[in-house]
PLY file of the C-alpha trace (Angstrom):
ply
format ascii 1.0
element vertex 81
property float x
property float y
property float z
element edge 80
property int vertex1
property int vertex2
end_header
253.05 -92.78 40.30
251.64 -89.29 39.75
247.99 -88.66 38.85
248.94 -87.38 35.39
250.95 -90.52 34.74
247.91 -92.60 35.74
245.68 -90.62 33.37
248.13 -90.96 30.47
248.47 -94.68 31.13
244.68 -95.08 31.14
244.26 -93.08 27.93
246.96 -95.06 26.16
245.49 -98.45 27.09
243.77 -100.13 24.12
241.42 -101.98 26.48
240.09 -98.84 28.18
236.32 -98.54 27.78
236.29 -94.77 27.95
238.73 -92.19 26.69
239.99 -89.88 29.42
238.36 -88.58 32.58
234.68 -87.65 32.80
232.31 -85.92 35.23
228.61 -85.96 36.02
226.43 -83.12 34.78
224.53 -82.81 38.09
226.55 -82.84 41.32
224.65 -83.98 44.41
227.25 -82.51 46.78
229.21 -79.28 46.90
232.28 -78.80 44.70
235.46 -77.73 46.52
238.82 -77.15 44.84
241.63 -77.36 47.38
244.51 -74.89 47.50
247.42 -75.72 45.17
245.07 -77.80 43.00
243.98 -77.34 39.38
240.64 -78.79 38.25
238.75 -78.77 34.97
235.06 -79.68 34.72
233.16 -80.26 31.47
229.87 -78.39 31.50
227.14 -77.67 31.45
226.94 -78.69 35.11
224.61 -78.11 38.04
226.11 -77.98 41.53
224.71 -76.80 44.91
227.72 -74.69 46.02
231.26 -74.07 44.75
234.31 -73.19 46.85
237.51 -72.42 44.95
240.76 -72.28 46.93
242.89 -73.39 43.94
242.15 -73.05 40.22
238.93 -74.18 38.53
238.06 -74.10 34.83
234.55 -74.96 33.63
233.65 -75.38 29.99
230.30 -74.16 28.71
227.92 -73.34 31.60
227.47 -73.73 35.37
224.26 -73.54 37.42
224.84 -73.02 41.16
221.53 -74.10 42.68
221.84 -72.47 46.12
223.81 -69.52 44.79
226.92 -69.86 46.97
230.13 -69.26 45.01
233.16 -68.63 47.22
236.53 -67.87 45.58
239.58 -67.53 47.85
241.89 -64.56 47.23
244.51 -67.01 45.91
241.99 -69.01 43.86
240.69 -68.48 40.34
237.61 -69.45 38.34
237.48 -69.51 34.55
234.35 -70.31 32.56
235.11 -70.97 28.89
232.33 -71.21 26.34
0 1
1 2
2 3
3 4
4 5
5 6
6 7
7 8
8 9
9 10
10 11
11 12
12 13
13 14
14 15
15 16
16 17
17 18
18 19
19 20
20 21
21 22
22 23
23 24
24 25
25 26
26 27
27 28
28 29
29 30
30 31
31 32
32 33
33 34
34 35
35 36
36 37
37 38
38 39
39 40
40 41
41 42
42 43
43 44
44 45
45 46
46 47
47 48
48 49
49 50
50 51
51 52
52 53
53 54
54 55
55 56
56 57
57 58
58 59
59 60
60 61
61 62
62 63
63 64
64 65
65 66
66 67
67 68
68 69
69 70
70 71
71 72
72 73
73 74
74 75
75 76
76 77
77 78
78 79
79 80
């Protein structure tokens, strides 16, 4: 089954404790988005380093603690407030 089908199934379940996916607001490790991958993170977030080889969207705000943001020529980063 595809990941989207799993997410839809989870969201549609009346016994699910939470509604939809979630993420931490402070990442202990680096964030890497692989090529041919789309990712959305709910901010504000704090993360040591970000590497984007695919597509990353962040809502609100991002704090990159070590200051390393690497975006591949085929990747994209969108920060939406």
